[in-house]
C-alpha positions in Angstrom: 27.0 -4.0 3.7 27.3 -0.4 5.9 24.3 0.8 7.4 21.9 2.9 5.5 21.3 5.9 6.7 18.3 7.8 5.2 18.3 11.1 3.0 15.3 12.3 4.3 12.4 10.8 5.9 8.6 11.9 7.1 6.9 11.7 10.0 3.6 11.8 8.0 2.4 11.4 4.7 0.5 10.4 2.2 1.0 7.2 -0.5 0.2 8.8 -3.0 1.4 12.5 -1.8 4.5 10.2 -1.9 3.9 8.7 -4.8 3.9 12.0 -6.9 6.5 13.3 -4.9 9.4 10.0 -6.0 8.4 10.5 -8.9 9.8 14.4 -10.0 12.6 13.3 -7.3 13.3 10.2 -9.7 13.3 12.6 -13.1 15.6 14.5 -11.5 18.2 12.4 -10.0 19.4 8.6 -10.4 19.4 6.9 -6.5 18.0 3.6 -5.6 15.2 3.9 -3.5 14.8 0.2 -1.2 11.4 0.6 0.4 10.8 -1.3 4.0 7.9 -2.3 5.5 5.7 -1.8 2.1 5.5 -5.8 0.8 2.4 -6.0 -1.1 1.1 -2.8 -1.3 0.9 -0.8 -3.8 0.4 2.8 -5.4 -2.0 4.5 -5.7 -1.4 5.8 -9.2 -0.4 3.0 -10.9 -1.0 0.8 -9.1 3.5 -1.1 -9.2 4.0 -2.8 -5.7 5.8 -0.8 -4.0 8.4 -3.7 -2.1 7.8 -7.7 -4.1 9.3 -9.5 -1.1 10.1 -9.0 2.7 13.7 -7.7 3.4 15.4 -8.9 6.6 15.0 -4.9 8.3 11.5 -6.0 8.7 
């Protein structure tokens, strides 16, 4: 598997804002988004898990 290059990096964000942004983005384009460092965390609005288990990058 090759190296991952982020499309965009946010220096400061709020999880609720990120959740809203990702929802809008997913309506426009199909992307695979891998979250790292969010093990066990939930989205504020939907309460869905962000990341189920740790990945080797953590």
